[in-house]
N, C-alpha and C positions, 0 to 999 in steps of 0.2 A: 457172467453167464457160463454155464457148464459147456465146455467144448464137446463133451460126449453127447449131450442133448442135441446141440445144433447139428452135429454130424449125423446123428440118428435120423432126425426129421428131414434133413436135406436128402438123405438117401431114400427115405420113403417117398418123398415127392418126386425124386428122379425117376421112379418107376411108374408113377401115376400120370397118364396123359389126359385124364379127366377126373373131375372131383369125385365121381361115383366110385372110383377105384381106390380111394383112400380107405384105410382100415376103419376110420372113424366117420365115414360118410353117413349122412342122414338126410333123407328127403324132406322130412317134416321138421318144422321149427322146434326148438327145445321146449319142454314142458313149461307152462305158465306164460309164455310170451304172448299168445293170443289173448289171454285174459288181461294181461297188463296193457296191451295195446288197446283193447276194447274199453277198458276202464278209464283211460286217459281222456280228459276233457279236450285237450289239444295234444297233438303229437309232440313228443319230447326229444331229447338227445340220448343217444346210446353209444357206448363204447364196447365193442366186441373184441375181447382179448383172446389171442390165439384163434383167429377167425376161421382158420382151416379152409374148407372149400366154399365158405360163404353162405351157407344155408340160412343161418340166423340173421346175418347182416342184410341179405337180400329181402328176407321176409319183413324185417322191421322197416327197411326203406320203402317197401311197398305199402306199408301202413302210414307212410308220410313222415316217419321219424327221421331226424338228422343222424346219420350213421357214420361213425368212425371205426374202421376195421384195422386192427393191429395184429401183426404176426412177425416173428423173426425169420420167417422163410419167404423169400421173394415170390416163389411160385404160388404160395397160398394166396398172396395178395393179387397176383395176376388172375388166378381162378375166380376170386371174389369179384374183382372189377369187371371181368368178362361176363360173369353171370348177371351182374347188375345192368350192364350195358344191353344185354340181350332182352331185358325187360324194360328198357327205357328208363332206368333208375340211375341216380347218382349217389355216390358215397365217397368218403375220404379214406384212403389207405395209407397206413404208416408202417414202415419196416423197422421194427424195434423189438427189443426184449423188454417185457413188462417190468422186470426187476431193475432195470437201469434207465428206463424211459422217464422223462420228466413230463407229467401230465400238463396239458395246455389249458386245462379248465376242468370244470366239474360236469358230470353227466347225470341225467335223470335215471339212467339204467346202465349197469355194467353187466356184461354177459361173459361167462366162462364155461364153454362146453368142453370140459375135459382138459383144461390146461394145468390146473393145480395138481391133479393126481398123476401127472406125468413129469412133475418137476422134482429136481434134487432137493431134499429137505433143507440143505444149507441155504437155499434161496427163499424159503418160506417167509422169513421176516420182511425181506425186501418186497416180495409179492404183496404181502398184506399191507405194507405201508403205501404202496402205489395204488392199490385198490381203494383204500380209505381216502386217499387224496382225491380220487377220481369221482367218488359218489357224492352227489349234492345232498344237502339236507332234505330228508324225506324221500330220498332216492332209493333205488332198489338194486339188489344183486341177485342174479339167477345163475346158479352154478350146477353143473353136472359133475358128479364124483362117484367113483366106484365105492360101494358100501361094504364095510366089514360087518357081516350079519350077526356074528357071534364073537365073543371075546377070544375064542380059540381058533377062529378062522385064519388060516395061514395066508401070507402073501404069496402070490404066484411067482414063478421063476422069472417071467418077463411080463411086461404090461403095466398098467396103472397100479398105483398104490391103493389098497383098500383101507378106508377109514370109517370109524363109527359115526353115527349121527351126532352123538354127544360131543365127540372130538371136533367135528366140523363147527357145531354151534359155539363151542368154547373158543375155537380159533378166531371167530369173527366177533365175539363178544368183547366189550359191552356195546360197541357202536352199532352193531347190526342185530336185529331180532328176527328169528324165523317166523315167516308168515304162513308158509305152506311147505309140505314135504310129501314126496311120492317116490316110488321106486318100481322098477320092473326087473324080473329075473330072467336069466338066460342059461339054458343047459346045453349040453352037447358041444362044449367048447374044447379046444385043444388042451391037453394036460399041462402044457407050459403056462397056461393062464388059469390053471386050477380046475378045469372041467366045467365050471359054472361060475356065474358072477351075478351080482345085483348092481344095477345102475341107479343111483339116487339123484333126485332133483330137489334142489332147495331154492326157495324164494325168500330172500331176506329184505328187510326194510331198515333204513337208517333211522335210529330213534334219537 
């Protein structure tokens, strides 16, 4: 695990006394989750890697899914567990780095709301290996990642890495095939993150 990454995220969480104050806080579940939950004949199992403030974990638990929330920041897990408890829901929390964690089984759905695009590139192979180990046959991956809209769009000084749709598809091929793709653009952002960005959502299925 990158020491720099851990220190950075620990620092961010030290300033946030509520999940809504996290820079990546989101009140609504990640794109495609409601569709996946509604389309399941019976609730399945889900692994939320880099669960953050717990929005996706709590949403899926409310749909009856068996949820495992994983993060390498203890405070993120505390926030997630507290939010679940407030709604009378239960889930399992694991404090671990996805790149060194040994999966305890396979899941019908793996969620990544912005973990990969904040990761040091040297750790990508280990991330991919653990994700593939975790997705059951026919299972799904839903991932949010900043999008590189054009080949010449520069990376920002700080913040997540921007990656093209083609590169993301190639990264997960051939085991995973894209089912759906969507993105939303934001303007008026600080110059340090490029002034604007596009946030892409991918729904992959194991083939």
